[in-house]
C-alpha positions in Angstrom: 186.4 40.6 145.1 186.3 40.5 141.3 182.6 38.8 141.3 181.5 41.6 143.7 182.9 44.2 141.5 181.4 42.3 138.5 178.0 42.1 140.2 178.4 45.7 141.1 179.1 46.7 137.8 176.1 44.9 136.3 173.8 46.5 138.9 175.0 49.9 138.1 174.5 49.5 134.5 171.1 47.8 135.0 170.2 50.8 137.0 171.5 53.1 134.2 169.7 51.1 131.5 166.7 51.5 133.6 166.7 54.9 134.3 167.8 55.7 130.7 164.8 53.6 129.4 162.4 55.5 131.8 163.4 58.9 130.5 163.1 57.5 126.9 159.8 56.3 127.7 158.8 59.6 129.4 160.3 61.7 126.4 158.5 59.6 123.8 155.2 59.7 125.9 155.4 63.6 126.0 156.6 63.8 122.2 153.6 61.5 121.3 151.1 63.9 123.6 152.7 67.1 121.7 152.5 65.5 118.3 149.1 64.1 118.7 147.3 67.3 120.6 149.2 70.3 119.6 148.9 72.4 116.8 151.2 72.2 113.8 153.3 75.3 114.7 153.3 74.1 118.4 154.8 70.6 117.1 157.5 72.1 114.7 158.6 74.5 117.5 158.6 71.5 119.7 160.7 69.4 117.6 162.8 72.3 116.5 163.9 72.8 120.3 164.7 69.2 120.9 166.7 68.5 117.7 170.2 69.5 117.0 172.0 70.8 113.7 175.1 69.1 112.8 176.9 70.9 109.5 173.9 72.9 108.7 171.6 69.4 108.9 169.0 68.8 111.4 168.5 65.4 112.6 165.2 64.0 113.4 163.9 60.7 114.2 162.2 58.8 111.3 159.1 58.1 113.5 159.0 61.9 114.2 159.5 63.0 110.8 156.7 60.8 109.5 154.3 61.8 112.3 155.1 65.5 111.6 154.5 64.7 107.8 151.2 63.0 108.5 149.9 65.8 110.8 151.0 68.4 108.1 149.3 66.5 105.4 146.1 66.2 107.7 146.1 70.0 108.5 146.6 70.7 104.8 143.6 68.3 103.7 141.5 69.8 106.5 142.5 73.5 105.5 141.6 72.3 101.9 138.3 70.9 103.3 137.6 74.2 104.9 138.3 76.2 101.9 136.0 74.0 100.0 133.3 74.5 102.5 134.1 78.3 102.7 134.1 78.5 98.7 130.5 76.5 98.4 129.1 78.6 101.2 130.6 82.0 99.3 129.0 80.4 96.1 125.6 79.9 97.8 125.7 83.6 99.6 126.2 85.0 96.0 123.5 83.1 94.5 121.4 84.1 97.4 122.5 87.9 96.8 121.9 87.5 93.1 118.4 86.1 93.8 117.9 89.0 96.5 119.0 91.4 93.9 116.5 90.2 91.5 113.6 90.3 94.1 114.9 93.7 95.1 114.6 95.0 91.6 111.3 93.6 91.1 110.2 95.0 94.3 111.3 98.7 93.2 109.6 97.8 89.9 106.4 97.1 91.5 106.7 100.1 94.0 107.3 102.3 91.1 104.1 100.8 89.3 102.2 101.4 92.7 103.5 104.9 93.1 102.5 105.7 89.6 99.0 104.1 90.0 98.7 106.0 93.2 99.7 109.2 91.9 97.3 108.8 88.6 93.9 108.4 87.8 92.0 107.1 84.7 89.7 109.4 83.1 87.8 108.2 79.9 90.2 105.5 79.6 93.1 107.9 79.7 95.6 107.6 82.6 96.4 111.2 84.1 98.7 112.3 86.7 96.9 113.3 89.7 98.3 116.9 89.3 96.9 117.3 86.0 93.8 115.6 86.9 93.2 118.1 89.9 94.0 121.0 87.5 91.5 119.5 84.9 88.7 119.0 87.6 89.3 122.4 89.4 89.2 124.1 85.9 85.9 122.1 85.1 84.6 123.4 88.5 85.8 126.8 88.0 84.2 127.0 84.3 80.8 125.5 85.8 80.8 128.1 88.5 81.6 131.0 85.9 78.9 129.6 83.8 76.6 129.4 86.7 77.3 133.0 87.8 76.8 134.1 84.0 73.3 132.0 84.0 72.4 134.0 87.4 73.4 137.2 85.9 71.3 136.5 82.7 68.3 135.2 84.8 68.6 138.1 86.9 68.7 140.7 83.8 65.8 138.7 82.3 63.9 138.6 85.4 64.4 142.5 85.5 63.4 143.1 82.1 60.4 140.9 82.6 59.4 142.6 85.6 59.8 146.1 83.6 58.0 144.8 80.7 55.2 143.7 82.6 55.1 146.9 84.5 54.9 148.7 81.2 52.3 146.3 80.1 50.0 146.9 83.0 50.6 150.6 82.4 49.5 150.4 78.8 46.6 148.4 80.0 45.6 150.8 82.5 46.1 153.8 79.9 44.2 151.6 77.4 41.4 150.9 79.9 41.2 154.4 80.7 41.1 155.5 77.0 38.7 153.2 76.2 36.4 154.3 79.1 37.0 157.8 78.3 36.3 157.2 74.5 33.1 155.2 75.4 31.8 158.3 77.7 32.6 160.2 75.0 30.7 158.5 72.4 27.9 158.0 74.7 27.9 161.8 75.1 28.0 162.3 71.6 25.3 159.8 70.9 23.0 161.5 73.3 23.8 164.9 72.1 22.9 163.7 68.5 19.8 162.3 69.9 18.8 165.3 71.4 19.7 167.4 68.2 17.6 165.1 66.3 14.6 165.4 68.6 15.0 169.1 68.3 14.9 168.9 64.5 11.7 166.9 64.9 10.1 169.1 67.3 10.7 172.1 65.0 9.1 170.3 61.8 
């Protein structure tokens, strides 16, 4: 009977040991999966839920602590690498922005130069604004038009004077011709009359 109880006790102990080992292996497998795949926050929460506090001290297994420590340092290094990459990207972006600002300033300067060139013209080597150029051009055109009108009026007046003078000259020529003709006739008459008088005087002798 003692042997049977002893054997039964060994079997029950073995079963408890086997069940405990399976539970521990399952818990360790689940713990290992959480510590390997979950985020650092979830890992800490998992450890916090499955550990107990004794006299304001939290008891944690050394291997779990080392695992959390390693994961924390890895996360910190990864965060630092990410920050370094972001800093480098920010530096590159700032450099690109500086280059773009320089290009924009040069483009604005070129645009202002093109606008000034477009809105100005050269006259006798002197750059003039288009508005001033237009005023000068229309002033010259207006002056030439006024000069043309004055010349036309002077020509018309001169032509009128010329025509009037020619008419007067023609009248004078006609008067002179009539005077010359009448004078010649009068001289001819006087000559004939004198000749007749001379003949009469000769006949009386």
